[in-house]
N, C-alpha and C positions, 0 to 999 in steps of 0.2 A: 389330350383327352384325360379327364379325371375319372378314375374308376368309380362305379356305383357304390362300392363299399366305403370308399373314402368320402364320397358325397354324403352318404347317410350318416357317417360318423361326424362329419363337420356340421351337419344340419341339427344334430341332437346334442352336441357337446358345446358348452359355453364357458368352460373353466378358463379358457385363454382370454376371455373377453376383458378381464381387468387389465391384462397386458396391453390389449388394444386401446383401452381407455387411457392408459398412461402414455401411449404413443400419440393420442389425439392432442395432447398438450404441446407436442413439438411442432413448431411452425413449418418444418420441411415437408410435412405430410399434407396432401390434399384431402379434404374431407367431403364426402358426398353422402347425402341421405337417400335412403330407399324407402318410399312410402310417403303419401301426402294426406292420409285420412285423419280420423279423429286422434289416432295414436300420436301422429306427428304434431298435431295442434295442441296436444296436452301441455298446458303451461307449467307443469311441475317437473318436466325433464330438465336435466342439467343444460346449461348454456353451452352449446357447441357451435362454433362459427363454421357453417357449411358453405361450400362453393356453389353447389346447385343440388337439385333433387332429381330422382328418377322414379318412375311409376309404371306399372304394367297397364294401367288404365289409359287407353289411347285418347280418350276425350280430354285428358288433362295435359297432354303434350303441347308445349308452346304457351301454356298459361303460367301464372306465377302464384305461389302460395307463400304467405308471410314474406313476400318480397323476393323469393327465390325462384329461379326458372325451373320448370318441370320438363324433363326430357325422356326420351325413349331409353330404356336400360341398355340398348345396344350401343349407345354412345360410350359406354364404359370400355369398349374394345379399343378406344383411342387413348385410354389412360394407362399409365405405368403402374402395374400392381405393386411394385416395390415401394412406391412413394404415395400410394393412395389408400385411404381407409374408407370403408363403406359402413355407415351406421344404419341399421335396419329398424325402421319405425313401423312395425306391422306385427299383428298377432299371427300372421301367416308366414312367419320367418322360416318354418321348416320346409316350406315349398320354395321360398325365395333363395335360400342358401345354395341348394343344388343348381339353380338357374345362374346365380352369381358365379359360382366356381366353374361352371361351363364356359363362362365368358373369360375368366382369368383367375389366377391364384391370389386374390386380393386379401389384405387384412380386413377382417369384418368383425362386428359385434352387434348383438341385438341390444336395443336400449333397455330391455327388461333385465339384462345382466349387469347394468350399472349398479354398483353396490350401494349408492345413496338414493336411488330413485324411490324405493319403498318408504324410506324415512321422509323424503320430500313430499310424497303424496299424502302420507298421514299427517305431516306437519301442517300443510296448507289446508287440508280438509278440516283439521281441528280448528284452524283459524277461521275458516268460513263459517263453521258452526258457532264459534265464539263471537264473531262479529254480529251474527243474527241475534245473539243473546245480550248484546251490550245494553246496559240500562241507562236511564237518563240521569243517574246520579253523578256522572262524570263532570268534573270541573271543566268549564270552557276556558281554555287558556288564551285570553285575548292578547297576552303579551308574548306569545310564543309562535314559532313557525317551524315547519319541516322543509328542509331543502334537499331535494333528491337530484343527484347529478349523474351524468353519463349518458351513454347511448340507450335508445329505447329497444328493449328486447321483445320480440313478438310474444304476445299473450302474457308473458311473465311480468313485465313492468306494470301493465294494466292491473293484473291481479294483485300485485303488492300495493299499488296505489289505493285500490279499493279497500284492501284490508286496513291499511294505515289510516285512511279517512274514517272508516267505521270504528276503529279502536281509539281514535283521537278526535272526536267530534268537536267542531268549532276551531280546530287548529288549522290554519291555512297551509296548503302544500304547494310549494314552488318546484316545478320541474325545470331544471336547467340542462338543456341538451344542445344539439347542433343544427345549424341552418341547412346542412345537406341531408338531414334525416328524411327518408322516404315519406311521401305524403300520407300513405295508408297507415303508417305507424303513428304519425302525428294525429290523424283522425281517431285512432283507437284510444288515445289517452286524453285528448283535448277536453272532453266534457267531464273528466274525472279529477282534473287538477284545478286549483284556484288561479294559478299563474303559470304560463308556459313561456320560458325564455329560450330563444333560438340564438345561439352564439356562433360566430365564425370560428372555425377550428384554427388553432395556432399552426403556423407553417410547418413546424416540427413538433411531433407529439412528445418527444423526450423519452428517456429510458423509462420503461414500465408505464408509458403514457402519462408521465407526471405532469407535463405541461398542459395536457388536456384536462387532467384532474384539477389542477390549480385554476385554470380559466373557468371551467364550468362551476366549480365550487364557489370561487370568489364572486362571480356574477350573481349566483343564487343568493349568497349571503348579503351582498349589497342590496339586492332587491328586497330581502327580508328587513334589512335595516331601514329602508325607505318606508316600509309599512309601520315602522315605529315599534317593532317587537324588541324585547329585551333578551329573550332566550331562543336558541335555535338548535335543532337536531339535524345534523348533516348525515345524509344517507346515500347509498349507491342505488342504481336502477336495477341491480340484481340481488339486493340484500335488504333486510329490514328487521328491526326489533319488533316482535309480535306480542309483547306483553301488554296487559291492560294497565291503565293509569300510569303510563310510563313517565309523563311529564311531572306528575305529582311525586312519583318515586325518585326521579332524578333530583328534584328540589329537596326532598327529604334526605336522600343520601348525601347530597352536597353539604347539607346543614350539619351533618354529623362530624365532619372533619375540619380541623383548623385551616383557615385560609390566610393566616398572617404572612407566610412566606410568599404566597401568590400575590397578595396585595402590595408587598414591598417591591415587587417587580412591575407594579402598575396594572395588575390584572384585577378583575372583579371577583374571581373565584377559581375553582378548579375546573378542568376539562375532563369530562367522563368519556372513557374509551373502553372497548372490550378487551378481554384477555387475548383473543385470537390476534396474532401478528404483533402483539406487544412483546418483543423479544427480550429475553432476560440478559443475554450475553452479547447482543449486537448493540453498540452504543447508541443512545438517543433514538429509540425505535418504538414510540407509541403507535398503536394501531391507527390506520387511516380509513378503515372500513366503515366506521361509524364514530360520531363525536357529538357530544352535547355540551353546551356551555353558554355563557353570556355572549350576546351577539358581537360585542366589541372584542372580546377575547378570541372568539372564533375568527373574526376578520384578521386579527393580528397573527394568528397561527397560519391562516391560509394565504395571506398576502406574501407568499414566498416568491423569490425571483424565478423566472422560467429558466430551465436548464437546457442549453442547446448543445451540450457535449454528446458525441456519439461514441459509445463504447459497448463492448461485449462482456457481460458479466462473467461469462465462462471462459474468457480468453486466458491463456497461460499467464500473461502479465498481471491480470486482475487476481487470478487464483494465488499468486505469490504474495500479494499485498497482505499486510497484517491487518487485524481488525481495527487497530489504531489508525492506520492509513485509510482504511475504508471509511471510517467515520469522519476523518479530516477532509476527505474528498467528497463527502456527502453522497455516498455510492447508491444506497437504496432510496426509494421514494420517501419512505418513512423517515429515514435519517436526513434527507435533504430538507424535508418540511420542518422537522423538529430542531435541527441545528440552525436553520434560517430563523425560526421563531425565537430560539434562545438568544441569538445574536441581536434580534430586533428589540428585545426587552432588556438588553444589557446584562444577560447572564454571562458570567466569566467562565467560559468553557475550559475544562481541564482535559477533556478527552480521556477520561479514566472511567473504569467500571463504577467506582464509587460516585463520581460526579453524575454519571448517567442515571444511577439509581436515585440520587438525591433529587434530580430534576423530576423524575417520575413520581417520587414520594411527595414533593412539595407542590407541584403544579397540576398533577393529574389525579384522577380517581379511577383505578383499574377495576372494572366491574366484571362479575361472573357472566359468562355467556348465557347461562340458564336464567339469571336474574333479568337479563334483557330479552330472553327468549329469542335469541338471535338466529335468523335464518339466512343462509347464503346459498343461492341456487347452484353456484359453481362447485360447492362442496357441502351438500346438505348435512352431513354429519359433523362438519367443521373439523379442521386439522387438529390432531391431538396437542394438548398443552405441553406434554412432556415427551421427550424423545431420547433415545440412546445417543444421538448426536446433539451435544449441548447447544450448538448454534441454532438449532431448530426449536429449542425450548422456549416457551412463552412464560411471561410473568403472570402468574395466577393472582386472583384477588387475595387469596391467603398469603401468597408470597409478597404481594404489595403491602399487606398489613404488617408483615414481618419487618419491612423496611421502615415503617412508621414506629414500631415498638422496639426495634433492635439497634445495635451499634453497626452502622453501615461499613465502617472500616474493618471491623471484625468479620462481618459477613463477607466482605470482599476477600479477605485473607483465607477464610474457610472455603471459599469457592475453588481455590487453587487453580485459578484461571488467569492466564497472562495474555492480555489483548495485544501486547507488542510482539509476541512470538506465535500466537495462534493465527492461522492463515485463512483468508476468505475461501480458499479451495475446500476447506473442511465443510462448508455449508452444503456443498454438493456431494461430498464423499467423507464420511466420518473417519475413514482411515487415512485421509490426507495428512501427511506428517507435518507437525508444528514447526519442525526445524527447517522446512523448505523455505528458501529465499533468504535465509540468514546470511 
């Protein structure tokens, strides 16, 4: 039995909620939502993959909300508190927390304590206002298309689709998702997209779901090519660029930078990607969260081979690998895509920091997140570009411009970063010693 004093303290303190949200990202924890009302159905909350829902309202027991079964809270007595997290979607959390802790000492957090939710709400509310004010002066890009790929997230994907369609009138939107998508989710978006593609999922999703990403993106781009479009914007179902006149802006930005090197490799021009996840010190690592470019160049990039290797990124064997080995093995999804792309166009890969920067300098255009007005539901504030751990540092637009105007060999020496001694383990722990594995 938990004492009333402890219950009251737990019900009013939310300082530990950020710790709980960090635990949510770990697959070993079961995630259960408490509450099924308007708060739960709010499309602006972060995407959390829940196992099921509980609610005190008896009339909802046995029903489904957003595809999730709703049960009596008493079923939580059958769960292991040590490996279960309860996310409370209710304004009555001060009453719910004591009830929860009487059932068991669960990890819990209210959705209101999520540090990005206020930013997300404001962001999408601003967009809803912006879309109502869209004028007819927009150019209708008959030669362009938007390709959104991935699973359909309840409420969120529909909201993003409606925003994108309002901000980019006349540009067809292709949603490339999976044949096993629940019918109620398909119904929620069908009338809002121009083309809905249902693809059989690959037998093995691949590390970081790379095979699923390759399949859904490639099928979507192929459909866009069949429409006769010349330019395409690749998106995820949980993220979107929310700036106005984006297609005009991309065309203009692309015209500002020399394309000679890209054309020598058989490309039509540069591929625009955001700063987020374009890593500075992980080799050949352009962001895959969003991409704009000529349809043929996009297809060339995304026609990567599926990767059926099974490995654990955090295993001791992987942590001892040098960054050079990680790139050669095409460890991360971004690296797998970029290295495969480089090989397909005949780029002579040297697996050096300088060569990685040259590839990003010559074939890509790294744009500001703010320029794109990039929104990602999983991390509404977006991960920081700079970090005390250099492996987490991203290549900013300004940093990319330095590659264009500076001497890359000199910049490589100034970085004092040796990819043959730096270990992958440092990605997870900045104190991981570079000498390990030598």
